[in-house]
N, C-alpha and C positions, 0 to 999 in steps of 0.2 A: 632818089626816092628808091630803089629799087637796090641799091647797096643797103640802108639801114633795116629794108625786111631782112633784108637775106641775113645781115648782124645778129635778131633778131630772133631768128629761128634758129642761127647758131648756138644761141644763148641758150635756148632752155632745149635743145639737145641733151639729152643723156649719155653718156660717155657709153664707147662698144661695151666696155671690159663690166663694169654691173651689168649687162642685161643681157652677159651670156647662160646660156643656157636656156633660155628664155624665162629666166626670172624676170619678177617684177620688182618695182620699187619696195610695193607693199611687201609683198615677198622677203623682198630682202632685210626689212626693219622689223619684220612678226620672226623673222630667225635670229635678229640682232636681239630681237628683247628676248627669245627662248633661249639663247645660251647665257645672256647675264642673270636669268631667273635658276639657272642649271646651277652657275658659279658662284648666286648668292646660298643657290642651297646648303649646296659644295660645302660653299662659307658657313655655316650654318651648322654643320653637319659635323663639320671638322672642330669649331669652339663650343659646342654639344657634349664630344666624346673628351675635347681636352676640360671641360668641367667636372663633367663627372671621375674623371683620372685625379681630377683633383680631391674631389669629395671623397672619394675610396683608399686616398691616401692620409687625408686628413685623422680618416677613420680608426683607421691603422694605426695611425702615429698616436690616436689617443687610447686604442685598445692596450697599445704597448704599453704606454705611460701608466696606465690601469696595473697592467699585472706587472709591472718593476716596482711599483707601490706594493704591492699584494706582496710582490717575494722577499725587499725589502722589512715590511711587517712581521712575516716568519722567521728575518734571521736573527730579530732581536733581543735579547740574552733572557728577557721576561719572557717570553713566546718559545726556547728552546727551553727553559727551566720547566715552563708547564708542560709542557709535553713528554720530553725524559725521562723526568722525577714524577710526572703522574701517572703516566704506561708502566713505568716499572712499579711504584709499589701497589697497580691493579693486581698486575701480574704478580709481587711476589707476595700477596694478602692472600689471593686467589689461590696459587699453587701451596701452602701452607694449609687452607681453610679444609683446599680438597683433599691432603694428603693427611691431614687428621680423620676425616672422616672415614677415607679408607683405614687405617688403622684399626676404626674403633669394629668397622666390619668384622677385619682380620680379625680381631679380639673373640668379634662371636661369633664365626665360623670357626674357633677354635680350629680343630684340623681338616677343615673342608678346603676347598679350592684357593677359596677367597684367603684365605690365614696362609696359603703357602706360597702365593703370589703376591704380595703384597706389595713387596720392594718392585717388582715390573711396574702393577698398577699405579705406584706413585711418581711415572716417569713416562711409560709409553702410552694413555693417553692425551697428558696434557703434550707432548710432543707432536702428536699427530695431529688433534684439533687447532694447537698455534698453528704449526705451516699452514694447514687449507686454510686459518682467519688470516692470515697473513698473504697467504699468493690470491687468494678470494679478492682482498682489498687493492691489491697490485694490477691483478689482473681487468677489475670493473672500473679504475681512476681512467678520467678522460686523459687523452694527450693533452698538454699548450692548457693546462688547467689544474691551478694548482687547487690539492687540497684542502677540505675542511679542517679547522683545530678537531674536531672531536674524530673527525676518520682518522688524523695523525696519532693521537693519544689511542685512539682503538690498532692501529699498527705498530706503535712501540709494544701497547702490551702481547699481542701474539705474536712478535718477535720474541721477546724476553721471554711469556711464558713457555714457546715451546724449546727455547735453550737450560732453559728449568729443566723441564720435562725431560731433555735428550740428556743435560749434566746426570740428573737422577737412574735414566733406564742404563746409561754407562754405568754407573758405579753401583747399581745392582749386576749387569753381569760382571762389572771387575770381582763382585764378594764371591757369587758363586763360581766364577772362575777357582778361585783361590780357596773355597770350601773345596770344592768339585777336587783340587787336587790335595787339599788337608786330608781328605777322606780315603786318597788314594795311597797316600803316605801310610795314613793310620792302618788303612786296611793290611799295606804290605808288610808294618811292623806287628801287627795283629800277628799274620800267615806267618810269619818268621819264627814269632815265638812260638804260635801253637808245633811248628815243626822242632824246633829244639827241643821242647818240650815230652814230645811224644821220641826223638832222637834218647833224650835221658833217658823215659823209660823203657825204652826198645834195651839200652844198653843195664839198667835194671833188672831184667826180666831175667836173663842168663844166671846171674849171680843168686839169686833167691829159689832159681829151680837150682842151684849144685847141691844150695843148703839141705 
């Protein structure tokens, strides 16, 4: 009978390793549940982070696909013809109209400042305004986003408008330089002719005096 009681007592006794440090079974259970909760929370956070990364990757792929389609649409033949021909036509027509009114103003001023600078005024304003419009458009564009068709046409117009103005300006400068050289050579020729006439007159004077 005594042996049976000793066996029951040994079976109900908690091992000393579990109660080391004075912790009870309830404390161990609470610690285990806390560890499991922390592990499940960490696992949920990892899964949430992975899900968010996948969503961001999907959005980035969608944006790249949209951008790729937009870039392909801007490289079609019809789009390039509309941009290049439209911008070039507007630049050429506007240049000719402005130059026509500049020539009219030069004729109206007769010998005034406008008439003396008609050649320069048919190039310099176009070059300055066109370059300003072109660089203004380039500096205000957003990186990574293709421009609209309107901005493409305006950019092509500004570029060609400035180039036409620069061509007219260079032509005016070349003509003025050649005119200056021609006037200088004409002046030298007239001066040489004057000196020759004076020399002949001086050589004729002694003969007239001897007579």
